[in-house]
Predicted model as a PDB file, atoms N, CA, C, CB and O in Angstrom, pLDDT in the B-factor column:
MODEL        1                                                                  
ATOM      1  N   MET A   1      13.119 -16.411  -0.297  1.00 57.00           N  
ATOM      2  CA  MET A   1      11.711 -16.303   0.135  1.00 57.00           C  
ATOM      3  C   MET A   1      11.111 -17.646   0.179  1.00 57.00           C  
ATOM      4  CB  MET A   1      10.894 -15.402  -0.783  1.00 57.00           C  
ATOM      5  O   MET A   1      11.276 -18.411  -0.771  1.00 57.00           O  
ATOM      6  N   ASN A   2      10.391 -18.005   1.265  1.00 65.00           N  
ATOM      7  CA  ASN A   2       9.810 -19.248   1.433  1.00 65.00           C  
ATOM      8  C   ASN A   2       8.344 -19.137   0.931  1.00 65.00           C  
ATOM      9  CB  ASN A   2       9.919 -19.700   2.898  1.00 65.00           C  
ATOM     10  O   ASN A   2       7.475 -18.608   1.623  1.00 65.00           O  
ATOM     11  N   GLU A   3       8.109 -19.645  -0.271  1.00 67.00           N  
ATOM     12  CA  GLU A   3       6.755 -19.531  -0.912  1.00 67.00           C  
ATOM     13  C   GLU A   3       5.726 -20.330  -0.143  1.00 67.00           C  
ATOM     14  CB  GLU A   3       6.789 -20.025  -2.390  1.00 67.00           C  
ATOM     15  O   GLU A   3       4.545 -19.986  -0.187  1.00 67.00           O  
ATOM     16  N   ASP A   4       6.112 -21.371   0.554  1.00 87.00           N  
ATOM     17  CA  ASP A   4       5.168 -22.291   1.239  1.00 87.00           C  
ATOM     18  C   ASP A   4       4.349 -21.534   2.286  1.00 87.00           C  
ATOM     19  CB  ASP A   4       5.938 -23.473   1.917  1.00 87.00           C  
ATOM     20  O   ASP A   4       3.158 -21.800   2.445  1.00 87.00           O  
ATOM     21  N   ILE A   5       4.969 -20.602   2.994  1.00 91.00           N  
ATOM     22  CA  ILE A   5       4.234 -19.900   4.062  1.00 91.00           C  
ATOM     23  C   ILE A   5       3.122 -18.986   3.517  1.00 91.00           C  
ATOM     24  CB  ILE A   5       5.209 -19.070   4.899  1.00 91.00           C  
ATOM     25  O   ILE A   5       2.184 -18.633   4.232  1.00 91.00           O  
ATOM     26  N   TYR A   6       3.249 -18.621   2.265  1.00 94.00           N  
ATOM     27  CA  TYR A   6       2.289 -17.705   1.626  1.00 94.00           C  
ATOM     28  C   TYR A   6       1.249 -18.430   0.799  1.00 94.00           C  
ATOM     29  CB  TYR A   6       3.018 -16.717   0.749  1.00 94.00           C  
ATOM     30  O   TYR A   6       0.339 -17.796   0.265  1.00 94.00           O  
ATOM     31  N   LYS A   7       1.360 -19.757   0.678  1.00 92.00           N  
ATOM     32  CA  LYS A   7       0.570 -20.559  -0.206  1.00 92.00           C  
ATOM     33  C   LYS A   7      -0.965 -20.377  -0.013  1.00 92.00           C  
ATOM     34  CB  LYS A   7       0.947 -21.992  -0.012  1.00 92.00           C  
ATOM     35  O   LYS A   7      -1.703 -20.285  -0.995  1.00 92.00           O  
ATOM     36  N   GLY A   8      -1.408 -20.329   1.177  1.00 91.00           N  
ATOM     37  CA  GLY A   8      -2.873 -20.258   1.429  1.00 91.00           C  
ATOM     38  C   GLY A   8      -3.451 -18.893   1.377  1.00 91.00           C  
ATOM     39  O   GLY A   8      -4.655 -18.740   1.580  1.00 91.00           O  
ATOM     40  N   LEU A   9      -2.666 -17.887   1.117  1.00 95.00           N  
ATOM     41  CA  LEU A   9      -3.174 -16.504   1.094  1.00 95.00           C  
ATOM     42  C   LEU A   9      -3.922 -16.247  -0.190  1.00 95.00           C  
ATOM     43  CB  LEU A   9      -2.027 -15.488   1.248  1.00 95.00           C  
ATOM     44  O   LEU A   9      -3.503 -16.686  -1.261  1.00 95.00           O  
ATOM     45  N   PRO A  10      -5.081 -15.504  -0.080  1.00 96.00           N  
ATOM     46  CA  PRO A  10      -5.773 -15.087  -1.325  1.00 96.00           C  
ATOM     47  C   PRO A  10      -4.956 -14.021  -2.036  1.00 96.00           C  
ATOM     48  CB  PRO A  10      -7.208 -14.548  -1.018  1.00 96.00           C  
ATOM     49  O   PRO A  10      -4.059 -13.443  -1.423  1.00 96.00           O  
ATOM     50  N   PRO A  11      -5.221 -13.743  -3.279  1.00 97.00           N  
ATOM     51  CA  PRO A  11      -4.479 -12.715  -4.032  1.00 97.00           C  
ATOM     52  C   PRO A  11      -4.752 -11.270  -3.537  1.00 97.00           C  
ATOM     53  CB  PRO A  11      -4.840 -12.817  -5.517  1.00 97.00           C  
ATOM     54  O   PRO A  11      -3.878 -10.410  -3.654  1.00 97.00           O  
ATOM     55  N   ILE A  12      -5.922 -11.006  -3.001  1.00 97.00           N  
ATOM     56  CA  ILE A  12      -6.291  -9.737  -2.419  1.00 97.00           C  
ATOM     57  C   ILE A  12      -6.636  -9.966  -0.957  1.00 97.00           C  
ATOM     58  CB  ILE A  12      -7.472  -9.090  -3.183  1.00 97.00           C  
ATOM     59  O   ILE A  12      -7.483 -10.801  -0.640  1.00 97.00           O  
ATOM     60  N   LEU A  13      -5.959  -9.200  -0.032  1.00 98.00           N  
ATOM     61  CA  LEU A  13      -6.159  -9.457   1.356  1.00 98.00           C  
ATOM     62  C   LEU A  13      -6.880  -8.289   2.078  1.00 98.00           C  
ATOM     63  CB  LEU A  13      -4.831  -9.735   1.996  1.00 98.00           C  
ATOM     64  O   LEU A  13      -6.805  -7.127   1.678  1.00 98.00           O  
ATOM     65  N   THR A  14      -7.579  -8.674   3.165  1.00 97.00           N  
ATOM     66  CA  THR A  14      -8.186  -7.658   4.020  1.00 97.00           C  
ATOM     67  C   THR A  14      -7.310  -7.558   5.321  1.00 97.00           C  
ATOM     68  CB  THR A  14      -9.725  -8.030   4.356  1.00 97.00           C  
ATOM     69  O   THR A  14      -6.365  -8.319   5.530  1.00 97.00           O  
ATOM     70  N   ALA A  15      -7.683  -6.603   6.139  1.00 97.00           N  
ATOM     71  CA  ALA A  15      -6.932  -6.450   7.436  1.00 97.00           C  
ATOM     72  C   ALA A  15      -7.120  -7.728   8.252  1.00 97.00           C  
ATOM     73  CB  ALA A  15      -7.441  -5.173   8.274  1.00 97.00           C  
ATOM     74  O   ALA A  15      -6.204  -8.148   8.958  1.00 97.00           O  
ATOM     75  N   LYS A  16      -8.295  -8.349   8.163  1.00 97.00           N  
ATOM     76  CA  LYS A  16      -8.518  -9.611   8.920  1.00 97.00           C  
ATOM     77  C   LYS A  16      -7.553 -10.702   8.422  1.00 97.00           C  
ATOM     78  CB  LYS A  16     -10.014 -10.100   8.769  1.00 97.00           C  
ATOM     79  O   LYS A  16      -6.973 -11.437   9.220  1.00 97.00           O  
ATOM     80  N   ASP A  17      -7.392 -10.795   7.100  1.00 97.00           N  
ATOM     81  CA  ASP A  17      -6.489 -11.777   6.565  1.00 97.00           C  
ATOM     82  C   ASP A  17      -5.056 -11.557   7.063  1.00 97.00           C  
ATOM     83  CB  ASP A  17      -6.535 -11.745   5.056  1.00 97.00           C  
ATOM     84  O   ASP A  17      -4.356 -12.505   7.419  1.00 97.00           O  
ATOM     85  N   ILE A  18      -4.648 -10.316   7.080  1.00 98.00           N  
ATOM     86  CA  ILE A  18      -3.315  -9.965   7.570  1.00 98.00           C  
ATOM     87  C   ILE A  18      -3.166 -10.323   9.055  1.00 98.00           C  
ATOM     88  CB  ILE A  18      -3.043  -8.461   7.353  1.00 98.00           C  
ATOM     89  O   ILE A  18      -2.178 -10.925   9.474  1.00 98.00           O  
ATOM     90  N   ALA A  19      -4.164  -9.939   9.821  1.00 98.00           N  
ATOM     91  CA  ALA A  19      -4.084 -10.235  11.284  1.00 98.00           C  
ATOM     92  C   ALA A  19      -3.971 -11.729  11.545  1.00 98.00           C  
ATOM     93  CB  ALA A  19      -5.328  -9.679  12.023  1.00 98.00           C  
ATOM     94  O   ALA A  19      -3.192 -12.148  12.401  1.00 98.00           O  
ATOM     95  N   GLU A  20      -4.756 -12.557  10.804  1.00 97.00           N  
ATOM     96  CA  GLU A  20      -4.696 -13.966  10.991  1.00 97.00           C  
ATOM     97  C   GLU A  20      -3.357 -14.560  10.568  1.00 97.00           C  
ATOM     98  CB  GLU A  20      -5.798 -14.606  10.247  1.00 97.00           C  
ATOM     99  O   GLU A  20      -2.781 -15.397  11.263  1.00 97.00           O  
ATOM    100  N   PHE A  21      -2.859 -14.089   9.368  1.00 97.00           N  
ATOM    101  CA  PHE A  21      -1.619 -14.582   8.847  1.00 97.00           C  
ATOM    102  C   PHE A  21      -0.412 -14.258   9.727  1.00 97.00           C  
ATOM    103  CB  PHE A  21      -1.412 -14.035   7.494  1.00 97.00           C  
ATOM    104  O   PHE A  21       0.436 -15.112   9.984  1.00 97.00           O  
ATOM    105  N   LEU A  22      -0.355 -13.026  10.176  1.00 97.00           N  
ATOM    106  CA  LEU A  22       0.793 -12.515  11.011  1.00 97.00           C  
ATOM    107  C   LEU A  22       0.562 -12.774  12.506  1.00 97.00           C  
ATOM    108  CB  LEU A  22       0.998 -10.974  10.783  1.00 97.00           C  
ATOM    109  O   LEU A  22       1.452 -12.545  13.324  1.00 97.00           O  
ATOM    110  N   ARG A  23      -0.663 -13.263  12.860  1.00 97.00           N  
ATOM    111  CA  ARG A  23      -1.017 -13.485  14.250  1.00 97.00           C  
ATOM    112  C   ARG A  23      -0.800 -12.239  15.118  1.00 97.00           C  
ATOM    113  CB  ARG A  23      -0.213 -14.640  14.799  1.00 97.00           C  
ATOM    114  O   ARG A  23      -0.144 -12.258  16.159  1.00 97.00           O  
ATOM    115  N   ILE A  24      -1.393 -11.171  14.617  1.00 98.00           N  
ATOM    116  CA  ILE A  24      -1.363  -9.860  15.311  1.00 98.00           C  
ATOM    117  C   ILE A  24      -2.758  -9.371  15.533  1.00 98.00           C  
ATOM    118  CB  ILE A  24      -0.564  -8.812  14.513  1.00 98.00           C  
ATOM    119  O   ILE A  24      -3.706  -9.963  15.018  1.00 98.00           O  
ATOM    120  N   GLY A  25      -2.918  -8.305  16.285  1.00 98.00           N  
ATOM    121  CA  GLY A  25      -4.205  -7.734  16.548  1.00 98.00           C  
ATOM    122  C   GLY A  25      -4.716  -6.917  15.342  1.00 98.00           C  
ATOM    123  O   GLY A  25      -3.953  -6.556  14.446  1.00 98.00           O  
ATOM    124  N   MET A  26      -6.007  -6.648  15.356  1.00 98.00           N  
ATOM    125  CA  MET A  26      -6.613  -5.898  14.230  1.00 98.00           C  
ATOM    126  C   MET A  26      -6.085  -4.535  14.125  1.00 98.00           C  
ATOM    127  CB  MET A  26      -8.090  -5.825  14.359  1.00 98.00           C  
ATOM    128  O   MET A  26      -5.927  -4.054  13.003  1.00 98.00           O  
ATOM    129  N   ASN A  27      -5.784  -3.837  15.218  1.00 98.00           N  
ATOM    130  CA  ASN A  27      -5.240  -2.467  15.126  1.00 98.00           C  
ATOM    131  C   ASN A  27      -3.915  -2.463  14.385  1.00 98.00           C  
ATOM    132  CB  ASN A  27      -5.057  -1.854  16.530  1.00 98.00           C  
ATOM    133  O   ASN A  27      -3.678  -1.603  13.536  1.00 98.00           O  
ATOM    134  N   GLN A  28      -3.045  -3.423  14.703  1.00 98.00           N  
ATOM    135  CA  GLN A  28      -1.803  -3.550  14.016  1.00 98.00           C  
ATOM    136  C   GLN A  28      -1.987  -3.904  12.544  1.00 98.00           C  
ATOM    137  CB  GLN A  28      -0.965  -4.570  14.692  1.00 98.00           C  
ATOM    138  O   GLN A  28      -1.285  -3.368  11.687  1.00 98.00           O  
ATOM    139  N   ALA A  29      -2.893  -4.773  12.254  1.00 98.00           N  
ATOM    140  CA  ALA A  29      -3.185  -5.165  10.868  1.00 98.00           C  
ATOM    141  C   ALA A  29      -3.703  -3.971  10.044  1.00 98.00           C  
ATOM    142  CB  ALA A  29      -4.222  -6.311  10.847  1.00 98.00           C  
ATOM    143  O   ALA A  29      -3.346  -3.795   8.879  1.00 98.00           O  
ATOM    144  N   TYR A  30      -4.559  -3.159  10.690  1.00 97.00           N  
ATOM    145  CA  TYR A  30      -5.055  -1.968   9.937  1.00 97.00           C  
ATOM    146  C   TYR A  30      -3.930  -1.018   9.698  1.00 97.00           C  
ATOM    147  CB  TYR A  30      -6.196  -1.242  10.693  1.00 97.00           C  
ATOM    148  O   TYR A  30      -3.880  -0.383   8.645  1.00 97.00           O  
ATOM    149  N   GLY A  31      -2.985  -0.887  10.669  1.00 97.00           N  
ATOM    150  CA  GLY A  31      -1.843  -0.020  10.449  1.00 97.00           C  
ATOM    151  C   GLY A  31      -0.974  -0.468   9.277  1.00 97.00           C  
ATOM    152  O   GLY A  31      -0.486   0.358   8.506  1.00 97.00           O  
ATOM    153  N   ILE A  32      -0.790  -1.759   9.152  1.00 97.00           N  
ATOM    154  CA  ILE A  32      -0.003  -2.309   8.010  1.00 97.00           C  
ATOM    155  C   ILE A  32      -0.771  -2.112   6.726  1.00 97.00           C  
ATOM    156  CB  ILE A  32       0.316  -3.828   8.212  1.00 97.00           C  
ATOM    157  O   ILE A  32      -0.202  -1.623   5.749  1.00 97.00           O  
ATOM    158  N   ILE A  33      -2.021  -2.467   6.687  1.00 97.00           N  
ATOM    159  CA  ILE A  33      -2.760  -2.401   5.389  1.00 97.00           C  
ATOM    160  C   ILE A  33      -2.883  -0.955   4.932  1.00 97.00           C  
ATOM    161  CB  ILE A  33      -4.189  -3.042   5.518  1.00 97.00           C  
ATOM    162  O   ILE A  33      -2.903  -0.692   3.730  1.00 97.00           O  
ATOM    163  N   HIS A  34      -2.965  -0.011   5.870  1.00 96.00           N  
ATOM    164  CA  HIS A  34      -3.025   1.416   5.469  1.00 96.00           C  
ATOM    165  C   HIS A  34      -1.699   1.882   4.939  1.00 96.00           C  
ATOM    166  CB  HIS A  34      -3.443   2.303   6.647  1.00 96.00           C  
ATOM    167  O   HIS A  34      -1.652   2.820   4.143  1.00 96.00           O  
ATOM    168  N   GLU A  35      -0.633   1.266   5.347  1.00 96.00           N  
ATOM    169  CA  GLU A  35       0.697   1.638   4.854  1.00 96.00           C  
ATOM    170  C   GLU A  35       1.004   1.043   3.509  1.00 96.00           C  
ATOM    171  CB  GLU A  35       1.748   1.216   5.828  1.00 96.00           C  
ATOM    172  O   GLU A  35       1.607   1.703   2.662  1.00 96.00           O  
ATOM    173  N   ILE A  36       0.592  -0.222   3.287  1.00 97.00           N  
ATOM    174  CA  ILE A  36       0.988  -0.907   2.004  1.00 97.00           C  
ATOM    175  C   ILE A  36      -0.131  -1.044   1.036  1.00 97.00           C  
ATOM    176  CB  ILE A  36       1.534  -2.282   2.277  1.00 97.00           C  
ATOM    177  O   ILE A  36       0.126  -1.353  -0.128  1.00 97.00           O  
ATOM    178  N   GLY A  37      -1.394  -0.832   1.438  1.00 97.00           N  
ATOM    179  CA  GLY A  37      -2.503  -1.173   0.640  1.00 97.00           C  
ATOM    180  C   GLY A  37      -3.059  -0.095  -0.266  1.00 97.00           C  
ATOM    181  O   GLY A  37      -2.448   0.949  -0.491  1.00 97.00           O  
ATOM    182  N   PHE A  38      -4.245  -0.391  -0.777  1.00 97.00           N  
ATOM    183  CA  PHE A  38      -4.890   0.596  -1.689  1.00 97.00           C  
ATOM    184  C   PHE A  38      -6.402   0.642  -1.309  1.00 97.00           C  
ATOM    185  CB  PHE A  38      -4.682   0.187  -3.266  1.00 97.00           C  
ATOM    186  O   PHE A  38      -6.952  -0.320  -0.773  1.00 97.00           O  
ATOM    187  N   ARG A  39      -7.019   1.755  -1.598  1.00 95.00           N  
ATOM    188  CA  ARG A  39      -8.388   1.895  -1.298  1.00 95.00           C  
ATOM    189  C   ARG A  39      -9.246   1.308  -2.401  1.00 95.00           C  
ATOM    190  CB  ARG A  39      -8.714   3.323  -1.069  1.00 95.00           C  
ATOM    191  O   ARG A  39      -8.948   1.406  -3.591  1.00 95.00           O  
ATOM    192  N   TYR A  40     -10.326   0.694  -1.946  1.00 90.00           N  
ATOM    193  CA  TYR A  40     -11.376   0.140  -2.868  1.00 90.00           C  
ATOM    194  C   TYR A  40     -12.705   0.609  -2.251  1.00 90.00           C  
ATOM    195  CB  TYR A  40     -11.307  -1.520  -3.010  1.00 90.00           C  
ATOM    196  O   TYR A  40     -13.226  -0.015  -1.327  1.00 90.00           O  
ATOM    197  N   GLY A  41     -13.226   1.691  -2.765  1.00 94.00           N  
ATOM    198  CA  GLY A  41     -14.432   2.207  -2.166  1.00 94.00           C  
ATOM    199  C   GLY A  41     -14.089   2.755  -0.785  1.00 94.00           C  
ATOM    200  O   GLY A  41     -13.188   3.577  -0.624  1.00 94.00           O  
ATOM    201  N   ARG A  42     -14.830   2.277   0.197  1.00 94.00           N  
ATOM    202  CA  ARG A  42     -14.557   2.683   1.603  1.00 94.00           C  
ATOM    203  C   ARG A  42     -13.667   1.701   2.336  1.00 94.00           C  
ATOM    204  CB  ARG A  42     -15.860   2.832   2.372  1.00 94.00           C  
ATOM    205  O   ARG A  42     -13.431   1.869   3.532  1.00 94.00           O  
ATOM    206  N   THR A  43     -13.162   0.676   1.654  1.00 95.00           N  
ATOM    207  CA  THR A  43     -12.338  -0.300   2.288  1.00 95.00           C  
ATOM    208  C   THR A  43     -10.898  -0.152   1.785  1.00 95.00           C  
ATOM    209  CB  THR A  43     -12.880  -1.708   2.030  1.00 95.00           C  
ATOM    210  O   THR A  43     -10.591   0.530   0.807  1.00 95.00           O  
ATOM    211  N   VAL A  44     -10.050  -0.848   2.537  1.00 97.00           N  
ATOM    212  CA  VAL A  44      -8.587  -0.855   2.169  1.00 97.00           C  
ATOM    213  C   VAL A  44      -8.222  -2.334   1.999  1.00 97.00           C  
ATOM    214  CB  VAL A  44      -7.637  -0.127   3.311  1.00 97.00           C  
ATOM    215  O   VAL A  44      -8.534  -3.168   2.848  1.00 97.00           O  
ATOM    216  N   ARG A  45      -7.575  -2.626   0.913  1.00 98.00           N  
ATOM    217  CA  ARG A  45      -7.068  -3.991   0.624  1.00 98.00           C  
ATOM    218  C   ARG A  45      -5.565  -3.868   0.258  1.00 98.00           C  
ATOM    219  CB  ARG A  45      -7.903  -4.688  -0.575  1.00 98.00           C  
ATOM    220  O   ARG A  45      -5.034  -2.775   0.059  1.00 98.00           O  
ATOM    221  N   CYS A  46      -4.931  -5.022   0.184  1.00 98.00           N  
ATOM    222  CA  CYS A  46      -3.563  -5.085  -0.334  1.00 98.00           C  
ATOM    223  C   CYS A  46      -3.480  -6.393  -1.096  1.00 98.00           C  
ATOM    224  CB  CYS A  46      -2.464  -4.996   0.821  1.00 98.00           C  
ATOM    225  O   CYS A  46      -4.281  -7.312  -0.926  1.00 98.00           O  
ATOM    226  N   THR A  47      -2.454  -6.425  -1.953  1.00 97.00           N  
ATOM    227  CA  THR A  47      -2.203  -7.660  -2.725  1.00 97.00           C  
ATOM    228  C   THR A  47      -1.310  -8.591  -1.943  1.00 97.00           C  
ATOM    229  CB  THR A  47      -1.562  -7.343  -4.093  1.00 97.00           C  
ATOM    230  O   THR A  47      -0.587  -8.186  -1.032  1.00 97.00           O  
ATOM    231  N   LYS A  48      -1.380  -9.797  -2.310  1.00 97.00           N  
ATOM    232  CA  LYS A  48      -0.506 -10.828  -1.675  1.00 97.00           C  
ATOM    233  C   LYS A  48       0.958 -10.384  -1.833  1.00 97.00           C  
ATOM    234  CB  LYS A  48      -0.732 -12.276  -2.334  1.00 97.00           C  
ATOM    235  O   LYS A  48       1.743 -10.481  -0.889  1.00 97.00           O  
ATOM    236  N   ASN A  49       1.317  -9.902  -3.016  1.00 96.00           N  
ATOM    237  CA  ASN A  49       2.721  -9.494  -3.262  1.00 96.00           C  
ATOM    238  C   ASN A  49       3.089  -8.293  -2.412  1.00 96.00           C  
ATOM    239  CB  ASN A  49       2.945  -9.163  -4.757  1.00 96.00           C  
ATOM    240  O   ASN A  49       4.238  -8.219  -1.976  1.00 96.00           O  
ATOM    241  N   GLN A  50       2.189  -7.337  -2.141  1.00 97.00           N  
ATOM    242  CA  GLN A  50       2.461  -6.236  -1.276  1.00 97.00           C  
ATOM    243  C   GLN A  50       2.799  -6.732   0.144  1.00 97.00           C  
ATOM    244  CB  GLN A  50       1.270  -5.287  -1.257  1.00 97.00           C  
ATOM    245  O   GLN A  50       3.754  -6.270   0.768  1.00 97.00           O  
ATOM    246  N   LEU A  51       2.007  -7.664   0.624  1.00 97.00           N  
ATOM    247  CA  LEU A  51       2.271  -8.222   1.946  1.00 97.00           C  
ATOM    248  C   LEU A  51       3.559  -8.972   2.008  1.00 97.00           C  
ATOM    249  CB  LEU A  51       1.168  -9.115   2.360  1.00 97.00           C  
ATOM    250  O   LEU A  51       4.300  -8.856   2.984  1.00 97.00           O  
ATOM    251  N   ILE A  52       3.858  -9.767   0.953  1.00 95.00           N  
ATOM    252  CA  ILE A  52       5.099 -10.546   0.900  1.00 95.00           C  
ATOM    253  C   ILE A  52       6.280  -9.520   0.949  1.00 95.00           C  
ATOM    254  CB  ILE A  52       5.156 -11.471  -0.435  1.00 95.00           C  
ATOM    255  O   ILE A  52       7.212  -9.713   1.730  1.00 95.00           O  
ATOM    256  N   ASN A  53       6.252  -8.469   0.152  1.00 96.00           N  
ATOM    257  CA  ASN A  53       7.322  -7.487   0.086  1.00 96.00           C  
ATOM    258  C   ASN A  53       7.497  -6.811   1.458  1.00 96.00           C  
ATOM    259  CB  ASN A  53       7.023  -6.432  -1.013  1.00 96.00           C  
ATOM    260  O   ASN A  53       8.625  -6.568   1.885  1.00 96.00           O  
ATOM    261  N   PHE A  54       6.404  -6.513   2.136  1.00 96.00           N  
ATOM    262  CA  PHE A  54       6.471  -5.951   3.465  1.00 96.00           C  
ATOM    263  C   PHE A  54       7.075  -6.898   4.430  1.00 96.00           C  
ATOM    264  CB  PHE A  54       5.134  -5.550   3.934  1.00 96.00           C  
ATOM    265  O   PHE A  54       7.968  -6.480   5.166  1.00 96.00           O  
ATOM    266  N   VAL A  55       6.686  -8.120   4.503  1.00 95.00           N  
ATOM    267  CA  VAL A  55       7.209  -9.111   5.434  1.00 95.00           C  
ATOM    268  C   VAL A  55       8.713  -9.364   5.119  1.00 95.00           C  
ATOM    269  CB  VAL A  55       6.373 -10.449   5.342  1.00 95.00           C  
ATOM    270  O   VAL A  55       9.572  -9.295   5.998  1.00 95.00           O  
ATOM    271  N   GLU A  56       8.979  -9.653   3.850  1.00 92.00           N  
ATOM    272  CA  GLU A  56      10.365  -9.940   3.493  1.00 92.00           C  
ATOM    273  C   GLU A  56      11.322  -8.793   3.651  1.00 92.00           C  
ATOM    274  CB  GLU A  56      10.423 -10.399   2.118  1.00 92.00           C  
ATOM    275  O   GLU A  56      12.529  -8.984   3.800  1.00 92.00           O  
ATOM    276  N   GLY A  57      10.755  -7.552   3.616  1.00 92.00           N  
ATOM    277  CA  GLY A  57      11.533  -6.343   3.774  1.00 92.00           C  
ATOM    278  C   GLY A  57      11.736  -5.987   5.233  1.00 92.00           C  
ATOM    279  O   GLY A  57      12.289  -4.928   5.531  1.00 92.00           O  
ATOM    280  N   GLY A  58      11.305  -6.838   6.150  1.00 89.00           N  
ATOM    281  CA  GLY A  58      11.494  -6.628   7.565  1.00 89.00           C  
ATOM    282  C   GLY A  58      10.502  -5.573   8.106  1.00 89.00           C  
ATOM    283  O   GLY A  58      10.800  -4.860   9.064  1.00 89.00           O  
ATOM    284  N   GLY A  59       9.346  -5.496   7.484  1.00 85.00           N  
ATOM    285  CA  GLY A  59       8.287  -4.601   8.006  1.00 85.00           C  
ATOM    286  C   GLY A  59       8.363  -3.189   7.429  1.00 85.00           C  
ATOM    287  O   GLY A  59       7.723  -2.271   7.944  1.00 85.00           O  
ATOM    288  N   ARG A  60       9.127  -3.017   6.388  1.00 73.00           N  
ATOM    289  CA  ARG A  60       9.246  -1.713   5.736  1.00 73.00           C  
ATOM    290  C   ARG A  60       8.642  -1.817   4.333  1.00 73.00           C  
ATOM    291  CB  ARG A  60      10.746  -1.244   5.671  1.00 73.00           C  
ATOM    292  O   ARG A  60       8.822  -2.810   3.628  1.00 73.00           O  
ATOM    293  N   ASN A  61       7.915  -0.752   3.951  1.00 65.00           N  
ATOM    294  CA  ASN A  61       7.285  -0.741   2.667  1.00 65.00           C  
ATOM    295  C   ASN A  61       8.361  -0.330   1.656  1.00 65.00           C  
ATOM    296  CB  ASN A  61       6.045   0.219   2.643  1.00 65.00           C  
ATOM    297  O   ASN A  61       8.896   0.775   1.750  1.00 65.00           O  
ATOM    298  N   HIS A  62       8.685  -1.197   0.693  1.00 57.00           N  
ATOM    299  CA  HIS A  62       9.695  -0.942  -0.321  1.00 57.00           C  
ATOM    300  C   HIS A  62       9.115  -0.454  -1.592  1.00 57.00           C  
ATOM    301  CB  HIS A  62      10.482  -2.151  -0.582  1.00 57.00           C  
ATOM    302  O   HIS A  62       9.852  -0.232  -2.553  1.00 57.00           O  
ATOM    303  N   GLU A  63       7.832  -0.273  -1.653  1.00 54.00           N  
ATOM    304  CA  GLU A  63       7.208   0.250  -2.875  1.00 54.00           C  
ATOM    305  C   GLU A  63       7.018   1.739  -2.738  1.00 54.00           C  
ATOM    306  CB  GLU A  63       5.853  -0.444  -3.159  1.00 54.00           C  
ATOM    307  O   GLU A  63       7.093   2.285  -1.637  1.00 54.00           O  
ATOM    308  N   ASP A  64       6.777   2.390  -3.837  1.00 47.00           N  
ATOM    309  CA  ASP A  64       6.539   3.816  -3.783  1.00 47.00           C  
ATOM    310  C   ASP A  64       5.101   4.234  -3.591  1.00 47.00           C  
ATOM    311  CB  ASP A  64       7.035   4.419  -4.994  1.00 47.00           C  
ATOM    312  O   ASP A  64       4.645   5.237  -4.141  1.00 47.00           O  
ATOM    313  N   ASN A  65       4.366   3.415  -2.770  1.00 47.00           N  
ATOM    314  CA  ASN A  65       2.988   3.748  -2.495  1.00 47.00           C  
ATOM    315  C   ASN A  65       2.867   4.870  -1.541  1.00 47.00           C  
ATOM    316  CB  ASN A  65       2.266   2.585  -1.977  1.00 47.00           C  
ATOM    317  O   ASN A  65       3.671   4.999  -0.618  1.00 47.00           O  
ATOM    318  N   GLU A  66       1.859   5.707  -1.744  1.00 50.00           N  
ATOM    319  CA  GLU A  66       1.597   6.780  -0.783  1.00 50.00           C  
ATOM    320  C   GLU A  66       0.955   6.165   0.465  1.00 50.00           C  
ATOM    321  CB  GLU A  66       0.671   7.891  -1.407  1.00 50.00           C  
ATOM    322  O   GLU A  66       0.129   5.257   0.372  1.00 50.00           O  
ATOM    323  N   ASP A  67       1.355   6.682   1.635  1.00 52.00           N  
ATOM    324  CA  ASP A  67       0.726   6.228   2.902  1.00 52.00           C  
ATOM    325  C   ASP A  67      -0.708   6.626   2.884  1.00 52.00           C  
ATOM    326  CB  ASP A  67       1.434   6.820   4.156  1.00 52.00           C  
ATOM    327  O   ASP A  67      -1.000   7.819   2.797  1.00 52.00           O  
ATOM    328  N   LEU A  68      -1.611   5.712   2.960  1.00 51.00           N  
ATOM    329  CA  LEU A  68      -3.087   5.973   2.846  1.00 51.00           C  
ATOM    330  C   LEU A  68      -3.576   6.780   3.999  1.00 51.00           C  
ATOM    331  CB  LEU A  68      -3.890   4.661   2.777  1.00 51.00           C  
ATOM    332  O   LEU A  68      -4.597   7.457   3.881  1.00 51.00           O  
ATOM    333  N   ARG A  69      -2.870   6.737   5.149  1.00 50.00           N  
ATOM    334  CA  ARG A  69      -3.319   7.543   6.320  1.00 50.00           C  
ATOM    335  C   ARG A  69      -3.224   9.012   5.983  1.00 50.00           C  
ATOM    336  CB  ARG A  69      -2.465   7.230   7.597  1.00 50.00           C  
ATOM    337  O   ARG A  69      -4.036   9.800   6.468  1.00 50.00           O  
ATOM    338  N   ALA A  70      -2.255   9.414   5.163  1.00 54.00           N  
ATOM    339  CA  ALA A  70      -2.094  10.859   4.825  1.00 54.00           C  
ATOM    340  C   ALA A  70      -3.243  11.337   3.996  1.00 54.00           C  
ATOM    341  CB  ALA A  70      -0.776  11.116   4.068  1.00 54.00           C  
ATOM    342  O   ALA A  70      -3.539  12.531   4.019  1.00 54.00           O  
ATOM    343  N   GLY A  71      -3.922  10.468   3.252  1.00 52.00           N  
ATOM    344  CA  GLY A  71      -5.057  10.839   2.416  1.00 52.00           C  
ATOM    345  C   GLY A  71      -6.398  10.592   3.028  1.00 52.00           C  
ATOM    346  O   GLY A  71      -7.430  10.787   2.387  1.00 52.00           O  
ATOM    347  N   ALA A  72      -6.394  10.146   4.314  1.00 49.00           N  
ATOM    348  CA  ALA A  72      -7.701   9.844   4.955  1.00 49.00           C  
ATOM    349  C   ALA A  72      -8.476  11.160   5.217  1.00 49.00           C  
ATOM    350  CB  ALA A  72      -7.487   9.052   6.317  1.00 49.00           C  
ATOM    351  O   ALA A  72      -7.927  12.231   5.475  1.00 49.00           O  
ATOM    352  N   GLU A  73      -9.766  10.971   5.125  1.00 45.00           N  
ATOM    353  CA  GLU A  73     -10.626  12.148   5.328  1.00 45.00           C  
ATOM    354  C   GLU A  73     -11.000  12.320   6.756  1.00 45.00           C  
ATOM    355  CB  GLU A  73     -11.870  12.052   4.501  1.00 45.00           C  
ATOM    356  O   GLU A  73     -11.719  13.260   7.096  1.00 45.00           O  
TER     357      GLU A  73                                                      
ENDMDL                                                                          
END                                                                             
């Protein structure tokens, strides 16, 4: 794992942070954060380590987190 590419990331990320880091659109970023992240009030966030695991795993969530889209109201 190349730590240097993750150096500027904050410990807790928003969909906007993910979109900027991965250079993707906001819809794709929201899809990723809903897959790997956690709810905080009405927002969804993820940790830097969750994003690193997702990226290093080739875009697959290797943690046992529940898909947040399944719990959406």
